C-alpha positions as CSV (number, residue, x, y, z in Angstrom):
1,M,-26.1,-99.0,36.6
2,T,-28.0,-97.8,39.7
3,Q,-31.5,-99.1,40.4
4,G,-34.0,-98.6,42.5
5,P,-35.0,-101.5,45.0
6,D,-37.8,-102.6,43.2
7,S,-36.2,-103.0,39.5
8,T,-35.3,-106.3,38.5
9,A,-34.5,-108.3,35.6
10,G,-37.7,-108.4,33.6
11,A,-39.9,-105.9,35.5
12,S,-42.3,-103.8,33.7
13,T,-40.9,-100.6,32.6
14,P,-40.1,-97.7,35.0
15,A,-41.6,-94.3,35.3
16,V,-38.5,-92.6,35.0
17,E,-34.9,-94.1,33.4
18,L,-32.1,-91.9,33.4
19,V,-29.2,-92.7,31.5
20,G,-25.7,-91.4,31.8
21,L,-27.3,-87.7,32.6
22,T,-25.2,-85.1,32.7
23,K,-25.6,-81.5,33.1
24,A,-23.0,-78.5,33.3
25,F,-22.7,-75.1,34.1
26,G,-19.8,-73.8,32.5
27,D,-17.0,-75.5,34.3
28,I,-19.4,-76.5,37.2
29,V,-20.5,-80.1,37.2
30,A,-24.3,-80.1,38.7
31,V,-25.5,-83.8,37.4
32,D,-22.8,-86.2,36.8
33,G,-23.8,-89.1,35.1
34,L,-26.7,-90.4,36.5
35,T,-27.9,-93.2,36.0
36,L,-31.6,-94.4,37.7
37,D,-34.3,-95.9,37.5
38,I,-37.8,-95.2,39.4
39,S,-40.6,-97.6,39.6
40,E,-44.3,-97.0,38.3
41,N,-46.3,-96.0,41.9
42,L,-43.3,-95.0,43.8
43,F,-43.0,-92.0,46.6
44,F,-39.4,-91.4,45.7
45,A,-37.4,-88.9,47.6
46,I,-34.4,-87.1,46.1
47,I,-32.3,-85.8,49.1
48,G,-28.9,-84.2,50.0
49,P,-27.4,-80.9,50.7
50,S,-27.6,-77.6,48.7
51,G,-25.8,-77.3,45.8
52,C,-25.6,-81.5,45.6
53,G,-27.7,-81.8,42.2
54,K,-31.1,-82.7,43.2
55,T,-33.4,-79.6,41.8
56,T,-31.4,-79.8,38.7
57,T,-31.9,-83.0,37.8
58,L,-35.9,-82.7,39.1
59,R,-35.7,-79.9,36.5
60,M,-34.4,-81.9,33.3
61,I,-36.5,-84.7,34.3
62,G,-39.7,-82.0,34.2
63,G,-38.2,-80.6,30.9
64,F,-37.2,-77.2,32.5
65,E,-33.5,-77.9,31.6
66,E,-31.7,-79.2,29.3
67,P,-29.2,-82.1,30.1
68,T,-25.6,-81.5,28.7
69,S,-25.1,-85.1,28.1
70,G,-27.3,-88.5,28.8
71,T,-30.8,-89.6,28.1
72,I,-34.4,-89.4,30.0
73,R,-36.8,-92.0,29.7
74,L,-40.9,-91.4,30.9
75,H,-42.6,-94.9,30.7
76,G,-40.2,-96.1,28.1
77,E,-40.3,-93.2,25.8
78,D,-37.4,-90.9,25.1
79,V,-38.5,-87.3,26.5
80,T,-34.5,-85.9,26.3
81,G,-35.2,-83.3,23.9
82,T,-39.1,-82.6,24.2
83,K,-40.5,-79.3,25.8
84,P,-42.1,-79.5,29.4
85,Y,-45.5,-79.2,28.4
86,Q,-45.0,-82.3,25.9
87,R,-44.2,-84.4,29.1
88,P,-46.9,-86.5,30.9
89,V,-45.3,-84.4,33.7
90,N,-46.9,-81.9,36.5
91,T,-44.3,-80.0,38.9
92,V,-45.8,-78.5,42.4
93,F,-43.0,-75.9,43.6
94,Q,-42.7,-74.7,47.0
95,S,-43.8,-71.1,45.7
96,Y,-47.8,-72.6,44.9
97,A,-47.9,-70.6,42.1
98,L,-51.7,-69.9,42.4
99,F,-53.3,-66.7,40.7
100,P,-54.5,-64.6,43.5
101,H,-57.2,-63.4,40.6
102,L,-58.7,-66.4,40.9
103,T,-61.1,-68.8,42.8
104,I,-59.7,-71.7,44.2
105,Y,-62.4,-73.4,42.0
106,E,-60.8,-71.5,39.2
107,N,-57.1,-72.2,39.9
108,V,-57.6,-75.9,39.8
109,A,-59.9,-76.1,36.1
110,F,-57.4,-73.7,34.5
111,G,-55.6,-76.3,32.7
112,L,-58.2,-78.3,31.8
113,R,-60.1,-75.0,30.3
114,R,-57.0,-74.4,28.5
115,Q,-57.5,-77.4,26.8
116,G,-61.2,-76.9,25.8
117,I,-62.6,-79.5,27.9
118,E,-66.4,-79.7,28.2
119,K,-67.8,-77.6,31.4
120,S,-69.3,-80.6,32.7
121,E,-66.0,-82.7,32.7
122,V,-64.4,-79.8,34.0
123,N,-66.9,-79.8,36.8
124,R,-66.4,-83.2,37.8
125,R,-62.9,-83.2,37.3
126,V,-62.0,-80.4,39.7
127,G,-65.0,-81.7,42.3
128,E,-62.5,-84.5,42.4
129,M,-59.4,-83.2,42.8
130,L,-60.9,-80.6,45.6
131,D,-62.8,-83.5,47.8
132,L,-59.1,-85.8,47.4
133,V,-57.2,-82.8,48.9
134,H,-60.0,-82.3,51.5
135,L,-60.7,-78.9,50.3
136,A,-64.4,-79.2,48.4
137,E,-66.0,-76.2,51.0
138,T,-63.4,-73.6,49.7
139,S,-64.0,-73.6,46.3
140,R,-65.6,-70.1,45.8
141,R,-62.3,-68.6,48.1
142,K,-59.1,-66.6,46.7
143,P,-56.3,-67.9,47.7
144,R,-55.4,-65.0,50.4
145,Q,-58.2,-66.5,52.4
146,L,-56.4,-69.6,53.0
147,S,-54.1,-70.9,55.0
148,G,-50.1,-72.2,53.7
149,G,-51.0,-75.6,53.9
150,Q,-54.7,-75.3,52.4
151,R,-52.8,-73.3,49.5
152,Q,-50.4,-76.2,49.0
153,R,-52.9,-78.8,48.6
154,V,-54.8,-76.4,46.3
155,A,-51.7,-76.3,44.1
156,L,-51.6,-80.5,44.3
157,A,-55.2,-80.6,42.8
158,R,-54.5,-78.7,40.1
159,A,-50.9,-80.5,39.6
160,L,-53.4,-83.7,40.0
161,V,-56.4,-82.6,37.8
162,N,-54.7,-82.8,34.3
163,H,-53.9,-86.6,35.3
164,P,-50.0,-86.7,35.0
165,R,-48.2,-90.1,34.6
166,L,-45.8,-88.2,36.9
167,L,-45.7,-86.0,39.9
168,L,-42.5,-83.8,40.6
169,L,-42.4,-82.1,44.0
170,D,-39.2,-79.5,44.5
171,E,-39.1,-78.6,48.4
172,P,-43.0,-78.4,48.6
173,L,-43.7,-77.8,52.3
174,G,-40.7,-75.4,52.9
175,A,-42.7,-72.8,53.3
176,L,-44.5,-74.1,55.6
177,D,-44.1,-74.1,59.8
178,L,-43.2,-77.1,61.2
179,K,-46.7,-78.2,62.9
180,L,-48.1,-77.9,59.2
181,R,-45.3,-79.2,57.4
182,K,-45.9,-82.3,59.3
183,E,-49.5,-82.7,58.8
184,M,-48.8,-81.8,54.6
185,Q,-45.9,-84.8,55.2
186,L,-49.0,-87.3,55.5
187,E,-51.3,-85.6,53.4
188,L,-49.0,-86.2,50.8
189,K,-48.5,-89.8,50.8
190,R,-51.8,-90.0,51.5
191,I,-52.3,-88.6,48.1
192,Q,-49.9,-90.3,46.5
193,Q,-51.2,-93.6,48.0
194,E,-54.9,-92.1,46.4
195,V,-53.9,-91.0,43.1
196,G,-51.7,-94.4,42.6
197,I,-49.0,-92.5,40.3
198,T,-45.0,-91.7,40.3
199,F,-44.4,-89.0,42.9
200,I,-40.8,-87.3,42.9
201,H,-40.0,-85.2,45.9
202,V,-36.8,-83.5,46.4
203,T,-36.0,-82.3,49.6
204,H,-32.9,-81.7,52.0
205,D,-35.3,-82.6,54.9
206,Q,-34.1,-86.4,55.7
207,E,-36.7,-86.7,58.6
208,E,-39.7,-85.5,55.5
209,A,-38.0,-88.1,53.1
210,M,-38.3,-90.7,55.6
211,T,-41.8,-90.1,56.8
212,M,-43.2,-90.2,53.4
213,A,-41.0,-92.1,51.1
214,D,-40.5,-95.3,49.7
215,S,-37.4,-95.6,48.4
216,I,-34.3,-92.6,48.7
217,A,-31.8,-91.3,46.5
218,V,-28.8,-89.5,48.7
219,M,-27.1,-86.9,46.7
220,R,-23.3,-86.2,47.0
221,D,-21.8,-83.7,44.3
222,G,-24.0,-85.0,41.5
223,K,-24.0,-88.4,42.1
224,I,-26.1,-90.5,43.9
225,E,-24.3,-92.0,47.4
226,R,-26.6,-94.3,48.4
227,M,-30.5,-95.5,47.8
228,G,-32.4,-98.3,48.6
229,E,-35.9,-98.1,51.4
230,P,-35.6,-94.9,54.6
231,V,-35.4,-98.2,57.1
232,E,-32.7,-100.0,54.9
233,I,-30.2,-96.8,53.9
234,Y,-30.6,-95.4,57.8
235,D,-29.8,-99.0,59.4
236,D,-26.8,-99.1,56.9
237,P,-25.3,-95.9,55.6
238,R,-22.4,-97.8,53.9
239,T,-21.0,-94.2,53.6
240,R,-19.7,-91.7,56.3
241,F,-21.6,-89.1,54.5
242,V,-24.8,-90.9,54.4
243,A,-24.5,-91.7,58.4
244,G,-23.6,-88.1,59.2
245,F,-26.7,-87.2,56.5
246,L,-29.4,-89.1,57.5
247,G,-29.8,-88.7,61.2
248,A,-27.5,-88.8,63.7
249,S,-24.4,-91.0,63.9
250,N,-21.9,-92.0,66.5
251,L,-18.8,-93.2,64.7
252,M,-15.8,-94.4,66.6
253,E,-12.5,-95.4,64.2
254,G,-11.6,-99.4,64.2
255,Q,-10.2,-101.9,62.0
256,I,-11.9,-105.3,60.8
257,T,-10.6,-108.0,62.8
258,G,-13.1,-110.8,61.7
259,S,-15.9,-111.7,60.1
260,D,-17.9,-110.4,62.6
261,S,-15.6,-107.7,64.8
262,V,-14.4,-104.9,64.4
263,T,-11.5,-103.8,67.1
264,L,-11.1,-100.4,67.9
265,T,-7.8,-98.3,68.2
266,G,-7.7,-98.4,71.7
267,G,-7.8,-102.6,71.2
268,H,-11.7,-103.1,72.7
269,R,-13.8,-105.1,70.3
270,F,-17.4,-104.7,68.8
271,H,-19.2,-107.4,67.1
272,V,-21.0,-106.6,63.9
273,S,-23.5,-108.3,62.0
274,A,-21.6,-110.2,59.0
275,D,-23.4,-108.6,56.4
276,K,-22.3,-105.5,57.4
277,L,-18.9,-105.8,56.4
278,V,-19.0,-107.3,53.1
279,G,-17.1,-105.7,50.8
280,L,-15.1,-103.9,53.8
281,A,-11.1,-104.2,55.1
282,G,-8.9,-103.1,56.9
283,A,-9.6,-99.2,58.4
284,V,-13.2,-97.9,59.0
285,H,-15.6,-96.8,61.5
286,V,-18.2,-98.6,63.5
287,G,-21.3,-96.7,64.1
288,V,-24.4,-96.6,66.0
289,R,-27.1,-94.6,66.2
290,P,-27.6,-92.1,69.5
291,E,-31.6,-93.9,70.1
292,K,-29.9,-97.1,69.6
293,I,-27.9,-97.2,72.4
294,H,-29.0,-98.3,75.8
295,L,-28.0,-96.5,79.3
296,S,-27.4,-98.5,82.5
297,P,-26.3,-97.9,86.0
298,E,-22.4,-98.7,86.5
299,G,-21.7,-102.0,87.2
300,A,-24.8,-103.3,85.7
301,S,-24.6,-106.7,83.3
302,P,-26.8,-105.7,80.5
303,A,-27.4,-108.4,77.7
304,H,-26.3,-106.2,74.6
305,A,-22.5,-107.6,73.4
306,N,-21.4,-104.2,72.9
307,R,-20.2,-102.2,75.9
308,L,-18.8,-98.9,76.7
309,A,-18.1,-97.6,80.0
310,G,-18.7,-93.6,81.0
311,V,-19.7,-90.4,82.4
312,V,-22.6,-88.4,81.3
313,T,-21.7,-85.1,80.9
314,D,-24.8,-83.4,79.8
315,S,-28.7,-84.3,80.0
316,S,-31.3,-82.2,77.9
317,F,-34.8,-83.3,78.7
318,I,-36.6,-82.7,75.2
319,G,-40.5,-84.3,75.8
320,V,-40.5,-87.5,74.5
321,S,-36.9,-88.0,75.2
322,T,-34.0,-87.1,76.9
323,H,-30.5,-86.3,75.4
324,Y,-27.3,-87.4,76.8
325,L,-23.8,-86.9,76.1
326,V,-21.6,-89.3,77.9
327,Q,-17.8,-89.0,77.8
328,T,-16.2,-92.0,77.2
329,E,-11.9,-93.1,78.0
330,L,-11.7,-95.3,74.5
331,V,-14.2,-93.4,71.7
332,G,-14.2,-89.2,73.5
333,E,-17.6,-88.3,73.6
334,L,-21.3,-90.1,72.6
335,T,-25.0,-89.4,72.1
336,V,-27.2,-91.3,73.4
337,V,-31.0,-90.7,72.9
338,V,-33.0,-92.7,75.5
339,Q,-37.1,-92.5,75.3
340,N,-39.0,-91.2,78.9
341,L,-40.7,-94.5,79.5
342,G,-40.4,-94.9,83.2
343,V,-36.7,-95.1,82.5
344,T,-34.1,-94.5,84.9
345,R,-32.9,-90.9,84.7
346,F,-29.5,-90.1,84.6
347,A,-27.5,-87.1,85.9
348,P,-24.1,-85.1,84.9
349,S,-21.1,-87.2,86.5
350,D,-23.2,-90.5,87.2
351,S,-20.6,-93.0,85.7
352,V,-23.0,-95.5,83.2
353,T,-22.5,-98.3,80.7
354,L,-23.5,-98.2,77.4
355,S,-24.6,-101.1,75.6
356,W,-26.1,-102.3,71.9
357,D,-26.9,-104.9,69.7
358,P,-24.5,-106.3,67.0
359,D,-27.4,-105.7,64.7
360,H,-27.7,-102.3,65.4
361,T,-23.8,-101.4,64.8
362,F,-22.7,-100.5,60.9
363,V,-19.4,-100.0,59.5
364,V,-18.4,-97.5,56.8
365,A,-15.2,-97.1,54.9
366,R,-12.9,-95.2,57.1
């Protein structure tokens, strides 16, 4: 059983429990026997490439898709066969789906009025939500008078005003430009912490997930490939797929030759934290993230245990950092990212030493 990092025996009932959840569209299995617990009050992200099953999983949790088999429990209650409106869930879509002819106030109040809630209570709750998303001054405007980021916040307010116990977010920032998307990432995290409910966020944007989520599930071919806290998965991806999908990685072929070492095909030895080798044997890929590598002039004696000699073949200044391509005799070309904080700059054809700490080295099966 695949469980969230906070799930332990005797813990409180999870917000979401998926047991053997499967969804097939004809001969195509979109979600394949997924078993997963998501804790209360967690910002949980499901990421993966197109077609991996992440959106289908979200739609089954929300009741928009019926599982082929398996069970969905929300806060301990089996909701597998219930309709979306019968679940304590609201969904925010990428398209916003606001009513263009209604004011912002009326858009947020729409669901409350359909429930027959008294006007004074509607006023109070709508006011609270617009304050939460920092849009109180826009209540009389129409959606077309707002920016994309403001419309997305209106959609959030409308979803939260009904006091759901679970909020589903389906690529909610995909239509925004880069600058606005980054601003909204921080807003979403702030709002989740203030309302204190579980958010489940589906995205293909790895950086977006790592910015906001307390826990991440990486999906591949309808199954969870890796799950845990963002820093845990990034530093120890466990599989080649996760290492390549969640950020950039330099991977080198080798063999495990000791409790804390891997020997490359050419005979060069790297040291690795012993916990990174648990459960592995034989042929592996040893990896290091580009920003974990230190560059020194040839002949320098860096303190890091793992070292390679190389020649710079390309240098790209990216403002806050410089991206290098370095050709090595032993393992081919490696990517190195160096923060521009008064460090030595290198140019193509410069001979350099690459070095990094064993704690920054990870290993995946080959």
